[in-house]
C-alpha positions as CSV (number, residue, x, y, z in Angstrom):
1,X,0.0,0.0,0.0
2,X,2.1,2.8,-1.3
3,X,5.6,1.2,-0.9
4,X,7.8,-0.8,-3.2
5,X,6.7,-4.3,-4.4
6,X,8.7,-6.9,-6.3
7,X,7.3,-10.3,-7.4
8,X,9.1,-12.8,-9.6
9,X,7.9,-16.1,-11.1
10,X,9.4,-18.9,-13.1
11,X,6.5,-20.2,-15.2
12,X,5.6,-22.4,-18.1
13,X,2.8,-20.0,-18.8
14,X,4.2,-16.5,-19.1
15,X,1.1,-15.0,-20.8
16,X,-1.2,-16.4,-18.1
17,X,1.1,-15.1,-15.4
18,X,1.1,-11.7,-16.9
19,X,-2.7,-11.8,-17.2
20,X,-2.9,-12.7,-13.5
21,X,-0.5,-9.9,-12.5
22,X,-2.1,-7.2,-14.5
23,X,-5.7,-8.5,-14.4
24,X,-6.8,-6.6,-11.3
25,X,-5.1,-3.3,-12.2
26,X,-7.3,-0.3,-13.0
27,X,-5.5,2.1,-15.3
28,X,-3.6,1.9,-18.5
29,X,-0.6,-0.5,-19.1
30,X,1.3,0.3,-22.3
31,X,3.7,-2.0,-24.1
32,X,7.3,-0.7,-24.0
33,X,10.7,-1.7,-25.4
34,X,13.1,-3.0,-22.7
35,X,16.5,-4.4,-23.8
36,X,16.8,-8.0,-22.8
37,X,13.0,-8.6,-22.3
38,X,10.7,-10.6,-24.6
39,X,7.8,-8.3,-23.5
40,X,7.4,-5.4,-21.1
41,X,4.4,-3.3,-20.0
42,X,4.4,-0.1,-18.0
43,X,1.7,1.8,-16.1
44,X,2.5,5.2,-14.5
45,X,-0.7,5.5,-12.5
46,X,-2.7,2.3,-11.8
47,X,-4.6,1.1,-8.8
48,X,-5.4,-2.3,-7.3
49,X,-7.5,-1.7,-4.2
50,X,-5.3,1.0,-2.7
51,X,-3.5,4.2,-3.6
52,X,-2.2,4.8,-7.2
53,X,1.2,3.4,-8.0
54,X,3.5,3.0,-11.0
55,X,4.3,-0.5,-12.2
56,X,6.2,-2.6,-14.8
57,X,5.6,-6.2,-15.8
58,X,8.5,-7.9,-17.6
59,X,8.7,-11.3,-19.4
60,X,11.8,-13.1,-20.6
61,X,11.7,-16.8,-21.3
62,X,10.1,-18.5,-18.3
63,X,10.7,-15.5,-16.1
64,X,8.0,-13.0,-15.3
65,X,8.4,-10.2,-12.8
66,X,6.7,-7.1,-11.7
67,X,7.8,-4.1,-9.7
68,X,5.6,-1.4,-8.2
69,X,6.7,2.0,-6.8
70,X,5.0,5.1,-5.7
71,X,4.0,7.4,-8.6
72,X,6.4,10.2,-9.2
73,X,8.0,12.1,-12.2
74,X,10.9,9.7,-11.9
75,X,8.9,6.5,-11.6
76,X,9.3,5.4,-15.3
77,X,13.1,5.8,-15.1
78,X,13.2,4.0,-11.8
79,X,11.2,1.1,-13.0
80,X,13.2,0.8,-16.2
81,X,16.6,0.8,-14.3
82,X,15.4,-1.7,-11.7
83,X,14.1,-4.0,-14.5
84,X,17.4,-3.8,-16.3
85,X,19.2,-4.7,-13.1
86,X,17.0,-7.7,-12.5
87,X,17.4,-8.9,-16.1
88,X,21.2,-8.4,-15.9
89,X,21.4,-10.4,-12.6
90,X,19.3,-13.3,-13.9
91,X,20.7,-13.3,-17.5
92,X,24.3,-12.0,-17.2
């Protein structure tokens, strides 16, 4: 509720996992290009039963993860950098 959240999954159904992660979100998620990802979606002001937050959902191979942070003018840059760090650590 207003903090930082990080969830990560190893799955044989990435599309279904992404649907589950983003399914309860209210607000727009947009496809973005993220080096090293098969797919990435970003929302700068979404809700899910609490205050608004910014979030990114990333898929590469069997890996799916999402990160949520408080909304701010820097949220997009923060989410992109954190996602690049995760991808680099998991797929060096």
